[in-house]
C-alpha positions as CSV (number, residue, x, y, z in Angstrom):
1,M,43.5,-42.3,-36.0
2,I,43.3,-38.5,-35.1
3,Y,41.3,-39.6,-31.9
4,R,43.7,-41.9,-30.9
5,Y,46.4,-39.1,-30.9
6,L,44.2,-36.7,-29.2
7,L,43.3,-39.4,-26.5
8,A,47.2,-40.0,-25.9
9,A,48.0,-36.3,-25.8
10,L,45.3,-35.8,-22.9
11,L,46.5,-38.9,-20.7
12,F,49.8,-37.2,-21.4
13,F,49.0,-33.7,-19.9
14,A,46.2,-34.7,-17.3
15,P,47.2,-33.5,-14.0
16,A,48.6,-36.2,-11.9
17,G,46.0,-35.9,-9.1
18,V,43.3,-37.2,-11.9
19,W,44.9,-40.6,-11.9
20,A,46.3,-41.0,-8.5
21,Q,44.4,-42.3,-5.5
22,L,44.3,-41.3,-2.2
23,R,41.5,-41.8,0.3
24,I,41.3,-40.2,3.4
25,E,38.7,-41.6,6.3
26,L,37.8,-39.5,9.7
27,D,36.1,-41.3,12.8
28,F,36.0,-40.9,16.5
29,D,36.1,-43.4,19.2
30,Q,33.3,-42.1,21.1
31,E,30.1,-40.5,20.0
32,T,29.7,-38.0,22.8
33,Y,32.4,-35.8,25.1
34,L,32.7,-33.7,28.1
35,P,33.9,-30.4,27.7
36,H,37.5,-30.2,28.0
37,E,37.9,-33.9,27.5
38,A,40.9,-35.0,25.0
39,L,38.6,-35.5,21.5
40,Y,41.1,-37.4,19.3
41,A,40.0,-37.5,15.7
42,V,41.3,-40.5,14.0
43,V,42.5,-39.8,10.5
44,R,43.2,-43.0,8.2
45,I,45.3,-42.3,4.9
46,Y,45.3,-45.0,2.3
47,N,47.9,-44.6,-0.7
48,S,47.3,-46.4,-4.0
49,S,48.9,-43.7,-6.0
50,G,51.7,-45.8,-7.0
51,Q,54.4,-43.7,-5.4
52,P,55.6,-43.1,-2.0
53,L,54.1,-39.7,-0.4
54,V,55.8,-37.8,2.5
55,F,53.5,-36.2,5.1
56,G,54.0,-34.4,8.1
57,K,57.0,-31.7,7.4
58,D,54.8,-29.0,8.6
59,N,51.1,-28.2,9.9
60,S,49.7,-27.7,6.8
61,W,49.2,-31.4,5.5
62,L,46.1,-31.9,7.3
63,S,43.2,-29.6,8.2
64,F,40.1,-29.8,9.9
65,D,36.9,-27.7,9.6
66,I,34.2,-27.7,12.3
67,E,30.9,-26.6,12.4
68,P,28.1,-26.5,15.0
69,S,24.7,-28.1,14.1
70,Q,22.9,-25.1,15.1
71,G,25.0,-22.5,13.0
72,G,27.9,-20.1,13.5
73,V,31.4,-21.1,13.8
74,V,33.8,-22.9,16.2
75,L,36.6,-20.7,17.8
76,Q,40.0,-22.2,16.9
77,K,42.1,-20.9,19.8
78,K,45.6,-22.1,18.3
79,Q,47.1,-24.0,15.3
80,L,47.1,-27.7,15.7
81,D,50.6,-29.2,16.3
82,I,50.4,-32.1,13.5
83,R,54.0,-31.9,12.5
84,G,55.9,-35.2,12.5
85,E,57.4,-36.5,9.0
86,F,56.6,-39.7,7.6
87,T,56.7,-41.5,4.5
88,L,53.9,-43.6,3.4
89,P,54.2,-46.2,0.6
90,N,52.3,-47.1,-2.2
91,A,49.6,-49.7,-1.5
92,A,50.0,-49.0,2.2
93,R,47.8,-46.8,5.0
94,A,48.7,-44.6,7.8
95,K,46.8,-43.5,10.8
96,K,47.0,-40.0,12.7
97,L,45.3,-39.3,15.9
98,V,44.8,-35.4,16.6
99,N,43.3,-33.9,19.7
100,L,40.8,-31.3,18.2
101,A,40.0,-30.1,22.0
102,E,43.7,-28.7,22.3
103,A,42.9,-26.2,19.2
104,F,39.2,-25.7,19.2
105,E,36.7,-24.2,21.6
106,L,34.5,-27.2,21.9
107,T,32.8,-26.8,25.4
108,K,29.4,-25.7,24.7
109,F,26.5,-28.7,24.5
110,G,25.4,-29.6,21.2
111,R,26.3,-31.6,18.1
112,Y,29.3,-30.7,15.8
113,Y,30.1,-31.9,12.2
114,V,33.9,-32.1,11.3
115,T,35.5,-32.3,7.7
116,A,39.0,-32.9,7.3
117,T,41.1,-32.4,4.2
118,L,44.3,-33.9,3.2
119,H,46.6,-31.6,1.2
120,V,49.3,-32.6,-1.3
121,P,51.3,-29.7,-2.2
122,E,53.4,-31.5,-5.1
123,W,50.3,-32.2,-6.8
124,G,48.5,-28.9,-6.4
125,E,45.6,-30.8,-4.8
126,S,43.4,-31.4,-1.8
127,F,41.6,-34.4,-0.7
128,E,38.5,-34.2,1.5
129,I,36.6,-36.9,3.5
130,P,33.6,-37.9,1.3
131,K,31.2,-37.4,4.0
132,R,31.1,-35.1,7.3
133,K,31.3,-36.9,10.7
134,H,29.7,-35.8,13.8
135,F,30.2,-35.7,17.6
136,G,28.4,-34.5,20.6
137,I,29.4,-32.3,23.5
138,A,27.5,-33.4,26.7
139,T,27.2,-31.8,30.2
140,G,27.6,-35.1,32.2
141,V,26.2,-35.5,35.7
142,K,28.3,-34.1,38.6
143,L,28.3,-37.0,41.7
144,W,30.4,-35.3,44.1
145,E,32.6,-32.5,45.0
146,T,35.0,-31.0,47.5
147,A,37.4,-28.0,48.1
148,F,41.1,-28.1,48.7
149,G,43.9,-25.7,49.1
150,V,46.9,-25.4,46.6
151,P,49.8,-23.8,48.6
152,S,50.9,-20.6,46.7
153,P,54.5,-20.6,45.1
154,K,54.8,-17.1,46.8
155,E,55.5,-16.9,50.5
156,G,52.8,-15.3,52.5
157,Q,50.4,-15.7,50.1
158,K,47.2,-17.7,50.8
159,P,46.6,-21.1,49.2
160,E,44.8,-21.2,46.0
161,V,41.3,-23.1,46.5
162,R,40.5,-25.6,43.8
163,K,37.7,-28.5,43.5
164,F,37.8,-32.3,42.8
165,Q,34.6,-33.3,41.2
166,L,33.6,-36.8,40.2
167,V,31.3,-36.5,36.9
168,Q,29.3,-39.4,35.2
169,A,28.6,-39.1,31.5
170,N,26.5,-41.6,29.5
171,H,28.0,-42.4,26.3
172,V,25.7,-44.4,23.9
173,K,24.3,-46.5,27.0
174,R,27.8,-46.9,28.6
175,L,28.3,-45.0,32.0
176,S,31.7,-43.5,32.3
177,L,33.4,-41.8,35.2
178,Y,35.5,-38.8,35.2
179,V,37.4,-36.9,37.6
180,R,37.8,-32.9,36.8
181,I,40.1,-30.3,38.7
182,T,38.4,-26.9,38.9
183,D,38.9,-23.4,40.4
184,E,37.0,-22.6,43.6
185,S,33.9,-21.5,41.3
186,G,33.8,-24.5,39.3
187,G,33.8,-22.5,35.9
188,E,37.6,-23.3,34.9
189,T,38.4,-26.8,34.1
190,F,42.4,-27.4,34.9
191,N,42.0,-31.0,34.3
192,L,40.0,-33.9,33.3
193,F,40.5,-37.5,33.5
194,P,38.5,-40.2,32.0
195,L,38.5,-42.9,34.5
196,G,36.6,-45.6,32.7
197,A,33.2,-47.6,32.4
198,V,31.1,-47.9,35.7
199,V,28.3,-50.5,36.0
200,G,24.9,-48.9,36.9
201,F,24.2,-50.0,40.4
202,S,27.9,-48.8,41.3
203,K,28.2,-45.8,43.8
204,P,31.9,-44.3,43.3
205,E,33.8,-44.0,46.7
206,P,35.7,-40.7,46.6
207,Q,38.1,-40.0,49.8
208,M,40.8,-37.2,50.0
209,D,43.9,-38.1,52.3
210,R,46.0,-35.6,54.2
211,W,48.3,-34.3,51.2
212,C,45.0,-33.7,49.4
213,N,45.3,-36.7,47.0
214,L,41.9,-37.7,45.8
215,H,41.4,-41.5,45.9
216,V,38.6,-42.8,43.9
217,F,37.4,-46.6,44.1
218,Y,34.5,-48.1,42.1
219,Q,32.9,-51.1,40.4
220,D,33.3,-51.5,36.8
221,K,32.3,-55.1,36.1
222,A,30.5,-57.7,37.8
223,R,33.3,-58.7,39.8
224,T,36.2,-56.1,39.5
225,F,36.7,-52.8,41.0
226,R,39.3,-50.1,39.6
227,Y,41.3,-47.7,42.0
228,F,42.8,-44.7,41.0
229,M,45.1,-41.8,43.0
230,I,45.2,-38.2,41.7
231,T,47.3,-35.5,43.1
232,P,46.4,-31.9,43.9
233,D,48.6,-30.5,40.7
234,G,46.7,-33.3,38.2
235,L,49.2,-36.0,38.1
236,M,47.6,-39.9,38.2
237,L,50.0,-41.7,40.4
238,A,47.9,-44.9,40.8
239,R,45.6,-47.1,38.5
240,Q,44.9,-50.4,39.7
241,T,42.6,-53.0,39.2
242,W,40.9,-55.5,42.0
243,E,38.9,-58.4,42.1
244,L,36.1,-59.7,44.5
245,T,37.1,-62.8,46.3
246,D,35.8,-64.2,49.6
247,S,35.9,-60.5,50.8
248,R,35.1,-57.4,49.0
249,P,38.0,-54.7,48.2
250,E,37.6,-51.3,49.9
251,L,39.3,-48.3,50.9
252,T,40.9,-48.1,53.9
253,M,42.8,-45.1,55.9
254,N,45.6,-46.1,58.5
255,S,46.7,-44.1,61.9
256,E,49.1,-42.1,59.4
257,G,46.6,-41.0,56.8
258,R,47.6,-43.0,54.3
259,I,44.8,-44.5,52.1
260,S,45.1,-48.3,50.4
261,V,42.9,-50.9,49.2
262,T,42.2,-53.9,51.6
263,G,40.4,-57.1,50.9
264,G,40.1,-58.8,47.3
265,M,42.9,-59.6,45.2
266,R,45.1,-57.1,43.2
267,R,45.2,-58.1,39.4
268,I,48.6,-56.9,37.9
269,S,48.2,-55.7,34.3
270,A,50.2,-53.6,31.9
271,S,48.1,-50.7,32.3
272,D,48.8,-50.3,36.0
273,L,50.3,-47.1,37.6
274,P,52.9,-47.2,38.5
275,P,53.5,-50.0,36.0
276,P,54.3,-53.4,37.1
277,E,58.1,-53.2,37.1
278,L,58.0,-50.4,39.4
279,L,56.1,-52.1,42.3
280,S,57.5,-53.8,45.3
281,E,56.4,-55.1,48.1
282,K,57.2,-52.3,50.3
283,S,55.5,-49.7,48.1
284,S,52.7,-47.8,49.7
285,F,50.7,-44.6,49.0
286,P,51.5,-41.8,49.0
287,L,54.4,-42.8,47.5
288,Q,57.9,-41.9,49.0
289,A,59.9,-39.4,46.9
290,E,62.0,-41.7,45.3
291,E,59.5,-43.9,44.2
292,R,57.0,-41.0,43.0
293,A,59.8,-39.4,40.8
294,D,59.7,-42.9,39.1
295,A,56.0,-42.9,38.7
296,E,56.2,-39.4,37.4
297,K,59.0,-40.6,34.8
298,A,57.0,-43.6,33.8
299,V,53.9,-41.4,33.3
300,K,55.6,-38.9,31.2
């Protein structure tokens, strides 16, 4: 009898976190990334605590610890901005994407181990992922580069010299192509664009137009090709898919210095830039001022 009363008292005064059920999982879409590439941690939270929980009121509800495999520490450049309040009902789950590359110095080659921790201040408890996850930083292979000038905002000063680079990386037997924009020395990266998968036998074709826009055309599958256009200031204005027909699609330049794809057949998709609803039969690249403004709004 005394034992029953003692057990009841322990149940009544036990901390809420002992009985509450929260589970946190961490994953990454890739096993390896290039320096300066967006590196999204995929965090999943499962709530079976019996009550709704509120997260995202500030930046303290979720934290990450990153360690290099060779030892040492990873410099945190700034605090992660993970605010955005949401309520997670009981018997529900939520997913949060966090770009770790924005806050941590992840530019050195090697393997890194990550721990994610979910904090619940109301309970005075924290919940860690059961096992650390890892990812790698790879250097990639530079296929091509060219220098170009960016006009100075101050009158009378010479243009700043930057570089476009095409970089290829092998992500677990999958070849991926990137565009990197750097300073003249190639040491500082201003922007890095993942273009997508590329077949091993394909030789990407980069061309610069008279406005210093970079046009990239390459084969991504047996019968399909991808086309991109990127401005000198790092804005992607065109993303298209082309199919092989009786003729092979290819980049051509007209007498005005405008570059476009001819041959083959254009395949319209929701991922196109500009979006399909902004396209018209008279549209051409580089875009006219009004069309470019519409495209920039769509990108943002």
